[in-house]
NURO-806854 format. One record per residue: x, y, z of N, C-alpha, C in turn; residue in one letter; residue number from 0. Coordinates in steps of 0.001 Angstrom, whole numbers, plus 524288, in hexadecimal, padded with zeros to 5 digits. Layout:
# residues N
n_px X, n_py Y, n_pz Z, ca_px X, ca_py Y, ca_pz Z, c_px X, c_py Y, c_pz Z, residuo a, num NUM;
...
//
This chain:
# residues 131
n_px 6A2C6, n_py 95679, n_pz AF3BD, ca_px 6A453, ca_py 9526D, ca_pz AF0B9, c_px 6A173, c_py 951C1, c_pz AEBA2, residuo x, num 0;
n_px 6A436, n_py 9517C, n_pz AE725, ca_px 6A1AE, ca_py 950EC, ca_pz AE253, c_px 6A186, c_py 94AEC, c_pz AE07A, residuo x, num 1;
n_px 69CD4, n_py 94940, n_pz ADFFE, ca_px 69C59, ca_py 943F5, ca_pz ADF06, c_px 69783, c_py 942BB, c_pz ADB70, residuo x, num 2;
n_px 6984E, n_py 93F9F, n_pz AD746, ca_px 693D5, ca_py 93EB5, ca_pz AD3AE, c_px 68F95, c_py 93B0C, c_pz AD5BA, residuo x, num 3;
n_px 690F5, n_py 93800, n_pz AD966, ca_px 68D5A, ca_py 93497, ca_pz ADBC6, c_px 689A8, c_py 9373C, c_pz ADF97, residuo x, num 4;
n_px 68539, n_py 9354C, n_pz AE069, ca_px 68114, ca_py 937A0, ca_pz AE3B0, c_px 67EE8, c_py 93352, c_pz AE6E6, residuo x, num 5;
n_px 67E64, n_py 933F1, n_pz AEC07, ca_px 67BB5, ca_py 93020, ca_pz AEF6C, c_px 6760C, c_py 93259, c_pz AF07D, residuo x, num 6;
n_px 67240, n_py 92EAE, n_pz AEE83, ca_px 66D23, ca_py 92F3E, ca_pz AEF46, c_px 66A66, c_py 92B7E, c_pz AF275, residuo x, num 7;
n_px 666AF, n_py 92D74, n_pz AF5CD, ca_px 6641E, ca_py 929A4, ca_pz AF97E, c_px 65E90, c_py 928EE, c_pz AF7CD, residuo x, num 8;
n_px 65D13, n_py 923A5, n_pz AF811, ca_px 65788, ca_py 921D7, ca_pz AF6B0, c_px 6559B, c_py 9247C, c_pz AF23B, residuo x, num 9;
n_px 657F7, n_py 92374, n_pz AEDAA, ca_px 6563E, ca_py 92577, ca_pz AE8EF, c_px 65221, c_py 9221B, c_pz AE692, residuo x, num 10;
n_px 64D2E, n_py 924D0, n_pz AE603, ca_px 648F8, ca_py 921DC, ca_pz AE3A8, c_px 649AB, c_py 920B2, c_pz ADE34, residuo x, num 11;
n_px 64A4F, n_py 91C1E, n_pz ADC89, ca_px 64B1A, ca_py 91ADD, ca_pz AD76E, c_px 64609, c_py 917D6, c_pz AD49B, residuo x, num 12;
n_px 641D4, n_py 91846, n_pz AD6FC, ca_px 63D0C, ca_py 915B9, ca_pz AD52F, c_px 63B65, c_py 917C2, c_pz ACF87, residuo x, num 13;
n_px 63C63, n_py 91CA3, n_pz ACE35, ca_px 63A3C, ca_py 91EA0, ca_pz AC940, c_px 63EC0, c_py 9202E, c_pz AC5B7, residuo x, num 14;
n_px 643D3, n_py 91E54, n_pz AC728, ca_px 647FF, ca_py 91FC2, ca_pz AC39D, c_px 6477C, c_py 91D0B, c_pz ABE72, residuo x, num 15;
n_px 646AB, n_py 91FD0, n_pz AB9E5, ca_px 645EF, ca_py 91D1B, ca_pz AB4EC, c_px 649E9, c_py 91991, c_pz AB341, residuo x, num 16;
n_px 64EEE, n_py 91A7B, n_pz AB45B, ca_px 652DE, ca_py 916FA, ca_pz AB2E7, c_px 652A7, c_py 911F2, c_pz AB610, residuo x, num 17;
n_px 65216, n_py 91280, n_pz ABB01, ca_px 65250, ca_py 90DC1, ca_pz ABEEC, c_px 64D52, c_py 90AC5, c_pz ABDCD, residuo x, num 18;
n_px 64922, n_py 90CB6, n_pz ABC21, ca_px 6443A, ca_py 909C1, ca_pz ABAB9, c_px 645FE, c_py 905B8, c_pz AB6B3, residuo x, num 19;
n_px 648AC, n_py 907A0, n_pz AB21E, ca_px 64A29, ca_py 9045A, ca_pz AAE77, c_px 64ECB, c_py 90072, c_pz AB026, residuo x, num 20;
n_px 65140, n_py 9019A, n_pz AB441, ca_px 655BF, ca_py 8FE19, ca_pz AB6A9, c_px 652FD, c_py 8FA3F, c_pz ABA2C, residuo x, num 21;
n_px 64E69, n_py 8FA87, n_pz ABB77, ca_px 64BD7, ca_py 8F6F3, ca_pz ABF6E, c_px 64D88, c_py 8F8A8, c_pz AC55B, residuo x, num 22;
n_px 64EA0, n_py 8FD8E, n_pz AC60F, ca_px 65066, ca_py 8FF76, ca_pz ACB67, c_px 64CBE, c_py 90370, c_pz ACD60, residuo x, num 23;
n_px 64864, n_py 903CE, n_pz ACB16, ca_px 64410, ca_py 907DD, ca_pz ACCD8, c_px 641AE, c_py 90564, c_pz AD172, residuo x, num 24;
n_px 63F73, n_py 908C5, n_pz AD4EC, ca_px 63D2C, ca_py 906DB, ca_pz AD965, c_px 640A5, c_py 90630, c_pz ADDEF, residuo x, num 25;
n_px 64520, n_py 90887, n_pz ADDC1, ca_px 6491F, ca_py 907D4, ca_pz AE1AC, c_px 64A54, c_py 90D92, c_pz AE451, residuo x, num 26;
n_px 64C0B, n_py 90CFA, n_pz AE8D1, ca_px 64D2B, ca_py 911FD, ca_pz AEBC5, c_px 652B6, c_py 910B9, c_pz AEE88, residuo x, num 27;
n_px 65738, n_py 910CA, n_pz AEC0F, ca_px 65C89, ca_py 90F7F, ca_pz AEEB6, c_px 65D98, c_py 912E5, c_pz AF307, residuo x, num 28;
n_px 65FC2, n_py 910DA, n_pz AF712, ca_px 6612B, ca_py 9146D, ca_pz AFBD2, c_px 664DD, c_py 9188B, c_pz AFA3B, residuo x, num 29;
n_px 66959, n_py 9172F, n_pz AF779, ca_px 66D32, ca_py 91B1F, ca_pz AF60A, c_px 66EE9, c_py 919F9, c_pz AF0F6, residuo x, num 30;
n_px 66FEE, n_py 91DA1, n_pz AEDB7, ca_px 672CB, ca_py 91D2A, ca_pz AE8A9, c_px 6774C, c_py 920BF, c_pz AE8E4, residuo x, num 31;
n_px 67BD2, n_py 91EDA, n_pz AE649, ca_px 6805C, ca_py 9220E, ca_pz AE4B8, c_px 68069, c_py 92260, c_pz ADF48, residuo x, num 32;
n_px 67F7B, n_py 926A5, n_pz ADCA5, ca_px 67F33, ca_py 926A0, ca_pz AD758, c_px 67FCC, c_py 92C44, c_pz AD525, residuo x, num 33;
n_px 67EE6, n_py 92C89, n_pz ACFD9, ca_px 67F41, ca_py 93160, ca_pz ACD73, c_px 679EE, c_py 93267, c_pz ACB40, residuo x, num 34;
n_px 6766A, n_py 9358D, n_pz ACE35, ca_px 67136, ca_py 93617, ca_pz ACCA6, c_px 670B7, c_py 937D5, c_pz AC6C7, residuo x, num 35;
n_px 66C6F, n_py 93502, n_pz AC419, ca_px 66B6F, ca_py 936B9, ca_pz ABF11, c_px 66F5D, c_py 933FE, c_pz ABAC7, residuo x, num 36;
n_px 6734B, n_py 930B7, n_pz ABC7F, ca_px 67686, ca_py 92DED, ca_pz AB961, c_px 676D0, c_py 92811, c_pz ABAB1, residuo x, num 37;
n_px 674AF, n_py 924D0, n_pz AB7A5, ca_px 67414, ca_py 91F5A, ca_pz AB8EF, c_px 67917, c_py 91C9E, c_pz AB8F1, residuo x, num 38;
n_px 67D61, n_py 91E85, n_pz AB699, ca_px 682BE, ca_py 91CC7, ca_pz AB668, c_px 68579, c_py 91DE5, c_pz ABBDC, residuo x, num 39;
n_px 682F3, n_py 92137, n_pz ABED6, ca_px 68580, ca_py 922B9, ca_pz AC3E9, c_px 683A6, c_py 92091, c_pz AC89E, residuo x, num 40;
n_px 681F6, n_py 91B7D, n_pz AC7D8, ca_px 67FEA, ca_py 9184D, ca_pz ACD08, c_px 683B3, c_py 915D3, c_pz ACFB7, residuo x, num 41;
n_px 6859B, n_py 917C8, n_pz AD411, ca_px 68A26, ca_py 915A5, ca_pz AD70A, c_px 68859, c_py 91152, c_pz ADABB, residuo x, num 42;
n_px 684D9, n_py 91308, n_pz ADEA5, ca_px 68396, ca_py 90F76, ca_pz AE2E9, c_px 67E18, c_py 90F3B, c_pz AE465, residuo x, num 43;
n_px 67B58, n_py 90B27, n_pz AE5AB, ca_px 6765C, ca_py 90BA6, ca_pz AE830, c_px 67753, c_py 908A6, c_pz AED99, residuo x, num 44;
n_px 674BE, n_py 90B1E, n_pz AF1A8, ca_px 6755C, ca_py 9090D, ca_pz AF6E6, c_px 66FD9, c_py 9084A, c_pz AF93C, residuo x, num 45;
n_px 66F77, n_py 903EC, n_pz AFBEE, ca_px 66AB9, ca_py 902BD, ca_pz AFE90, c_px 66C5D, c_py 9024B, c_pz B0443, residuo x, num 46;
n_px 6695C, n_py 90411, n_pz B07B5, ca_px 66AB4, ca_py 90494, ca_pz B0D57, c_px 666B1, c_py 90191, c_pz B10E8, residuo x, num 47;
n_px 667E6, n_py 8FE9D, n_pz B1460, ca_px 6648B, ca_py 8FB92, ca_pz B1802, c_px 666B4, c_py 8FB87, c_pz B1D59, residuo x, num 48;
n_px 662D9, n_py 8FB96, n_pz B2151, ca_px 664F7, ca_py 8FAD1, ca_pz B2641, c_px 665E8, c_py 8F4B4, c_pz B2781, residuo x, num 49;
n_px 6688F, n_py 8F396, n_pz B2B6C, ca_px 66929, ca_py 8EDBD, ca_pz B2CA8, c_px 66469, c_py 8EB59, c_pz B2DED, residuo x, num 50;
n_px 66055, n_py 8EE6A, n_pz B2FAF, ca_px 65B51, ca_py 8EC5B, ca_pz B30DE, c_px 657E0, c_py 8EAB3, c_pz B2C4D, residuo x, num 51;
n_px 65930, n_py 8ECE7, n_pz B278A, ca_px 6561A, ca_py 8EB9A, ca_pz B232C, c_px 6557C, c_py 8E619, c_pz B224D, residuo x, num 52;
n_px 6510B, n_py 8E449, n_pz B200E, ca_px 65063, ca_py 8DEF0, ca_pz B1E1E, c_px 6548F, c_py 8DD71, c_pz B1A35, residuo x, num 53;
n_px 6564A, n_py 8D87B, n_pz B1A8D, ca_px 65A29, ca_py 8D681, ca_pz B16B8, c_px 657B6, c_py 8D6AA, c_pz B1195, residuo x, num 54;
n_px 652E8, n_py 8D609, n_pz B1096, ca_px 6509A, ca_py 8D60C, ca_pz B0BEA, c_px 6508C, c_py 8DB6E, c_pz B09D3, residuo x, num 55;
n_px 65025, n_py 8DFC5, n_pz B0CDD, ca_px 650DC, ca_py 8E518, ca_pz B0AE5, c_px 65644, c_py 8E61E, c_pz B092D, residuo x, num 56;
n_px 659EB, n_py 8E3B4, n_pz B0BAC, ca_px 65F5C, ca_py 8E4AC, ca_pz B0972, c_px 66021, c_py 8E186, c_pz B049D, residuo x, num 57;
n_px 65E03, n_py 8DD39, n_pz B0410, ca_px 65E2D, ca_py 8D9B0, ca_pz AFF10, c_px 65BA0, c_py 8DD5F, c_pz AFAC7, residuo x, num 58;
n_px 6571E, n_py 8DF6C, n_pz AFBE3, ca_px 65449, ca_py 8E2F4, ca_pz AF7A0, c_px 657B5, c_py 8E750, c_pz AF5EB, residuo x, num 59;
n_px 65A99, n_py 8E979, n_pz AF9BB, ca_px 65E5D, ca_py 8EE23, ca_pz AF860, c_px 662A3, c_py 8EBDE, c_pz AF4FA, residuo x, num 60;
n_px 66493, n_py 8E737, n_pz AF626, ca_px 6690B, ca_py 8E4EF, ca_pz AF2F5, c_px 666E7, c_py 8E454, c_pz AED79, residuo x, num 61;
n_px 66225, n_py 8E276, n_pz AECFC, ca_px 6601C, ca_py 8E1B6, ca_pz AE7B2, c_px 65FBA, c_py 8E70C, c_pz AE4BD, residuo x, num 62;
n_px 65DC5, n_py 8EAEA, n_pz AE7A8, ca_px 65D84, ca_py 8F00B, ca_pz AE526, c_px 66303, c_py 8F270, c_pz AE385, residuo x, num 63;
n_px 666BB, n_py 8F1A4, n_pz AE6FA, ca_px 66C1D, ca_py 8F2FA, ca_pz AE5B6, c_px 66DD7, c_py 8F095, c_pz AE145, residuo x, num 64;
n_px 66D2B, n_py 8EB8D, n_pz AE0DD, ca_px 66F92, ca_py 8E842, ca_pz ADC85, c_px 66C71, c_py 8EA07, c_pz AD73E, residuo x, num 65;
n_px 667E7, n_py 8EB18, n_pz AD7A3, ca_px 66509, ca_py 8ED7C, ca_pz AD2A2, c_px 666E7, c_py 8F29B, c_pz AD113, residuo x, num 66;
n_px 66805, n_py 8F5E7, n_pz AD4AB, ca_px 669F2, ca_py 8FB2C, ca_pz AD347, c_px 66FA1, c_py 8FA86, c_pz AD0F9, residuo x, num 67;
n_px 67283, n_py 8F6D5, n_pz AD335, ca_px 677D1, ca_py 8F5D4, ca_pz AD056, c_px 67734, c_py 8F38E, c_pz ACAF8, residuo x, num 68;
n_px 6739E, n_py 8EFDA, n_pz ACA1B, ca_px 6736B, ca_py 8ED34, ca_pz AC5C1, c_px 67090, c_py 8F0B2, c_pz AC13D, residuo x, num 69;
n_px 66BC6, n_py 8F210, n_pz AC2D1, ca_px 66893, ca_py 8F4B5, ca_pz ABF19, c_px 6698C, c_py 8FB40, c_pz ABE07, residuo x, num 70;
n_px 66B46, n_py 8FD4A, n_pz AC219, ca_px 66B9A, ca_py 902E8, ca_pz AC249, c_px 671CD, c_py 9049D, c_pz AC1B8, residuo x, num 71;
n_px 67524, n_py 90158, n_pz AC2C6, ca_px 67A94, ca_py 901F3, ca_pz AC1F9, c_px 67DF9, c_py 90493, c_pz AC64D, residuo x, num 72;
n_px 67BCA, n_py 9043F, n_pz ACB1D, ca_px 67EB6, ca_py 90606, ca_pz ACF75, c_px 683FC, c_py 902C3, c_pz AD01A, residuo x, num 73;
n_px 687FC, n_py 90566, n_pz AD158, ca_px 68D24, ca_py 902CE, ca_pz AD1A9, c_px 68D7C, c_py 9001D, c_pz AD6C9, residuo x, num 74;
n_px 68B32, n_py 901DE, n_pz ADB33, ca_px 68B14, ca_py 8FF7E, ca_pz AE02A, c_px 68639, c_py 8FF2A, c_pz AE2DC, residuo x, num 75;
n_px 6852F, n_py 8FB10, n_pz AE5D1, ca_px 6806E, ca_py 8FACB, ca_pz AE8F9, c_px 68206, c_py 8F949, c_pz AEE0C, residuo x, num 76;
n_px 67F6B, n_py 8FBA5, n_pz AF242, ca_px 680E5, ca_py 8FB10, ca_pz AF74C, c_px 67BD6, c_py 8FA3C, c_pz AFA96, residuo x, num 77;
n_px 67CA0, n_py 8F5ED, n_pz AFDCA, ca_px 6787B, ca_py 8F535, ca_pz B0261, c_px 67B63, c_py 8F705, c_pz B0753, residuo x, num 78;
n_px 6795E, n_py 8FAD0, n_pz B0A28, ca_px 67BCF, ca_py 8FC85, ca_pz B0EC0, c_px 677CA, c_py 8FB7C, c_pz B1321, residuo x, num 79;
n_px 679B7, n_py 8F849, n_pz B16C5, ca_px 67681, ca_py 8F69C, ca_pz B1BB1, c_px 678E4, c_py 8F946, c_pz B205F, residuo x, num 80;
n_px 6753E, n_py 8FC34, n_pz B2365, ca_px 67757, ca_py 8FED8, ca_pz B27B9, c_px 67508, c_py 8FD06, c_pz B2CC6, residuo x, num 81;
n_px 677ED, n_py 8FDBB, n_pz B3108, ca_px 6760C, ca_py 8FBE6, ca_pz B35F7, c_px 679E1, c_py 8F840, c_pz B38DE, residuo x, num 82;
n_px 6791B, n_py 8F75B, n_pz B3E55, ca_px 67C5F, ca_py 8F415, ca_pz B40D9, c_px 67CAE, c_py 8EEA1, c_pz B3E6A, residuo x, num 83;
n_px 68183, n_py 8ECFB, n_pz B3DA3, ca_px 682D9, ca_py 8E7CB, ca_pz B3B52, c_px 68181, c_py 8E76F, c_pz B35A1, residuo x, num 84;
n_px 68184, n_py 8EC1B, n_pz B32C3, ca_px 6803E, ca_py 8EBFF, ca_pz B2D53, c_px 683B4, c_py 8E897, c_pz B29F7, residuo x, num 85;
n_px 688F7, n_py 8E88C, n_pz B2B8A, ca_px 68C38, ca_py 8E515, ca_pz B2929, c_px 68B14, c_py 8DF7B, c_pz B2986, residuo x, num 86;
n_px 68991, n_py 8DDC2, n_pz B2DBC, ca_px 687BF, ca_py 8D8B9, ca_pz B2EEF, c_px 68318, c_py 8D75B, c_pz B2B8C, residuo x, num 87;
n_px 67F1B, n_py 8DAA0, n_pz B2B76, ca_px 67A81, ca_py 8D973, ca_pz B2856, c_px 67BC0, c_py 8D8DA, c_pz B22FB, residuo x, num 88;
n_px 67F7D, n_py 8DC33, n_pz B2085, ca_px 680F1, ca_py 8DC08, ca_pz B1B2F, c_px 6839D, c_py 8D6D8, c_pz B1A40, residuo x, num 89;
n_px 686FD, n_py 8D532, n_pz B1D9E, ca_px 68A0D, ca_py 8D0AC, ca_pz B1CE5, c_px 6864C, c_py 8CBDB, c_pz B1CBC, residuo x, num 90;
n_px 68235, n_py 8CC15, n_pz B1F9C, ca_px 67E84, ca_py 8C764, ca_pz B1F73, c_px 67A18, c_py 8C77E, c_pz B1B6C, residuo x, num 91;
n_px 67A07, n_py 8CC14, n_pz B18CA, ca_px 67607, ca_py 8CC41, ca_pz B14B9, c_px 676E7, c_py 8C870, c_pz B1052, residuo x, num 92;
n_px 672DD, n_py 8C598, n_pz B0EB5, ca_px 67312, ca_py 8C19A, ca_pz B0AF1, c_px 66FD7, c_py 8C3AD, c_pz B0620, residuo x, num 93;
n_px 67295, n_py 8C74B, n_pz B0341, ca_px 66FD7, ca_py 8C9BA, ca_pz AFEB8, c_px 6732E, c_py 8C8CB, c_pz AF9D7, residuo x, num 94;
n_px 67028, n_py 8C8D6, n_pz AF582, ca_px 67274, ca_py 8C8A9, ca_pz AF08A, c_px 66FC6, c_py 8CC77, c_pz AECEE, residuo x, num 95;
n_px 67281, n_py 8CFDE, n_pz AEA6D, ca_px 66F9D, ca_py 8D38A, ca_pz AE6E5, c_px 66DB1, c_py 8D0DB, c_pz AE233, residuo x, num 96;
n_px 66918, n_py 8D2D7, n_pz AE0A3, ca_px 6670D, ca_py 8D0A8, ca_pz ADBEC, c_px 6655B, c_py 8D5A8, c_pz AD832, residuo x, num 97;
n_px 667BE, n_py 8D6F3, n_pz AD3C2, ca_px 66BC5, ca_py 8D398, ca_pz AD172, c_px 670CE, c_py 8D35B, c_pz AD495, residuo x, num 98;
n_px 67465, n_py 8CF8A, n_pz AD326, ca_px 6791A, ca_py 8CE65, ca_pz AD5FB, c_px 67D04, c_py 8D2C9, c_pz AD456, residuo x, num 99;
n_px 67DF3, n_py 8D687, n_pz AD80B, ca_px 681B6, ca_py 8DAB1, ca_pz AD6DC, c_px 683F2, c_py 8DBE8, c_pz ADCBF, residuo x, num 100;
n_px 68841, n_py 8DEF8, n_pz ADCA6, ca_px 68B2B, ca_py 8DFD0, ca_pz AE196, c_px 687A4, c_py 8E45B, c_pz AE49A, residuo x, num 101;
n_px 686A6, n_py 8E36A, n_pz AE9B3, ca_px 6845F, ca_py 8E693, ca_pz AED4D, c_px 68792, c_py 8E75D, c_pz AF249, residuo x, num 102;
n_px 68911, n_py 8EC3A, n_pz AF304, ca_px 68C9D, ca_py 8ECA8, ca_pz AF804, c_px 68911, c_py 8ED29, c_pz AFD26, residuo x, num 103;
n_px 68AD9, n_py 8EA4F, n_pz B00B9, ca_px 687F2, ca_py 8EA55, ca_pz B05D2, c_px 68B5A, c_py 8ED32, c_pz B09F1, residuo x, num 104;
n_px 68916, n_py 8F134, n_pz B0C33, ca_px 68C4B, ca_py 8F4E4, ca_pz B0FFC, c_px 68986, c_py 8F4BB, c_pz B14CF, residuo x, num 105;
n_px 68C62, n_py 8F5DC, n_pz B1917, ca_px 68A38, ca_py 8F642, ca_pz B1E5E, c_px 68BCA, c_py 8FB33, c_pz B2115, residuo x, num 106;
n_px 687FC, n_py 8FD96, n_pz B240D, ca_px 68949, ca_py 90232, ca_pz B2771, c_px 686FA, c_py 90098, c_pz B2CCD, residuo x, num 107;
n_px 68ACC, n_py 8FECD, n_pz B305D, ca_px 6887C, ca_py 8FC58, ca_pz B354B, c_px 68845, c_py 900AA, c_pz B39BC, residuo x, num 108;
n_px 68B73, n_py 904EC, n_pz B3945, ca_px 68C08, ca_py 90854, ca_pz B3DDB, c_px 68C24, c_py 90DE4, c_pz B3BE1, residuo x, num 109;
n_px 689A9, n_py 9119C, n_pz B3E5A, ca_px 689F4, ca_py 91772, ca_pz B3D6D, c_px 68F54, c_py 918FF, c_pz B3E29, residuo x, num 110;
n_px 6914E, n_py 91B99, n_pz B3ACE, ca_px 69627, ca_py 91E23, ca_pz B3B8A, c_px 69A50, c_py 91AF6, c_pz B3927, residuo x, num 111;
n_px 69950, n_py 91600, n_pz B36E4, ca_px 69D42, ca_py 91291, ca_pz B34BB, c_px 69B6A, c_py 91289, c_pz B2E7C, residuo x, num 112;
n_px 69FE0, n_py 9117F, n_pz B2BBB, ca_px 69EB8, ca_py 9110E, ca_pz B2660, c_px 69BDA, c_py 90C17, c_pz B24B8, residuo x, num 113;
n_px 698C3, n_py 90BFF, n_pz B2028, ca_px 6969A, ca_py 90732, ca_pz B1E8D, c_px 69AEB, c_py 903CB, c_pz B1C49, residuo x, num 114;
n_px 699AF, n_py 8FEC4, n_pz B1C04, ca_px 69DF4, ca_py 8FBA7, ca_pz B19F1, c_px 69B97, c_py 8F749, c_pz B1601, residuo x, num 115;
n_px 69EC7, n_py 8F645, n_pz B1207, ca_px 69CEC, ca_py 8F200, ca_pz B0E42, c_px 69DC3, c_py 8EC90, c_pz B10A0, residuo x, num 116;
n_px 69963, n_py 8E9A7, n_pz B10D8, ca_px 699C0, ca_py 8E446, ca_pz B1313, c_px 69ACE, c_py 8E054, c_pz B0E9F, residuo x, num 117;
n_px 697D9, n_py 8E0E2, n_pz B0A36, ca_px 698BB, ca_py 8DCC5, ca_pz B0674, c_px 695AE, c_py 8DEE5, c_pz B015E, residuo x, num 118;
n_px 69689, n_py 8DC4F, n_pz AFD9C, ca_px 693E3, ca_py 8DD39, ca_pz AF83D, c_px 69143, c_py 8D7EE, c_pz AF70A, residuo x, num 119;
n_px 68C51, n_py 8D890, n_pz AF515, ca_px 68938, ca_py 8D3CA, ca_pz AF399, c_px 6883D, c_py 8D448, c_pz AEDF7, residuo x, num 120;
n_px 6874E, n_py 8D02C, n_pz AEB52, ca_px 68648, ca_py 8D020, ca_pz AE562, c_px 68A1D, c_py 8CCDB, c_pz AE29B, residuo x, num 121;
n_px 68BC3, n_py 8CF5C, n_pz ADE3C, ca_px 68F9B, ca_py 8CC86, ca_pz ADAF6, c_px 694D5, c_py 8CBBB, c_pz ADE06, residuo x, num 122;
n_px 695DD, n_py 8CF7D, n_pz AE185, ca_px 69A7C, ca_py 8CED0, ca_pz AE520, c_px 69A5F, c_py 8C9DE, c_pz AE7C1, residuo x, num 123;
n_px 695C0, n_py 8C835, n_pz AE95F, ca_px 6953D, ca_py 8C2F3, ca_pz AEC53, c_px 696C0, c_py 8BE6D, c_pz AE879, residuo x, num 124;
n_px 694F3, n_py 8BF3F, n_pz AE3A5, ca_px 695D2, ca_py 8BAE1, ca_pz ADFBA, c_px 69BA2, c_py 8BAC3, c_pz ADEBF, residuo x, num 125;
n_px 69E52, n_py 8BEB5, n_pz ADE9E, ca_px 6A47D, ca_py 8BEDE, ca_pz ADD69, c_px 6A6B1, c_py 8BBEB, c_pz AE19F, residuo x, num 126;
n_px 6A511, n_py 8BD56, n_pz AE685, ca_px 6A796, ca_py 8BB2F, ca_pz AEB81, c_px 6A6BC, c_py 8B535, c_pz AEB33, residuo x, num 127;
n_px 6A21C, n_py 8B36E, n_pz AE9DE, ca_px 6A0EF, ca_py 8ADBA, ca_pz AEA00, c_px 6A434, c_py 8AA80, c_pz AE5B8, residuo x, num 128;
n_px 6A524, n_py 8AD3C, n_pz AE13D, ca_px 6A7EF, ca_py 8AAE9, ca_pz ADCF5, c_px 6ADC6, c_py 8AA74, c_pz ADE17, residuo x, num 129;
n_px 6AFC6, n_py 8AD54, n_pz AE1AC, ca_px 6B552, ca_py 8AD1F, ca_pz AE2A4, c_px 6B6F6, c_py 8A845, c_pz AE612, residuo x, num 130;
//
């Protein structure tokens, strides 16, 4: 298959000269879907956590995701939680991205099953509240 997008895992961005200027240095995203070497080709950043992870660690990842969307220009940001009852864990998460921008929350509860989108937090929440 011919595709311009590349999936990279745990890309060490600590010394990336452009990201230093954008305030995103010192990070190691779990997954990036992007066009390497082309800052305009940043499609998605994905952070992955087990259901057993501390909620504060999930909140930290949400902040990282929001920063990459805002400062680095990624089009999508996803927190994927995996493990038994992941959809329930995500439904009960009380998290707000800072800065306020949409972050997709996905669950993967069972091997052999597809992951599923549970909800989006951020500006999406603000739009829902205003309606």
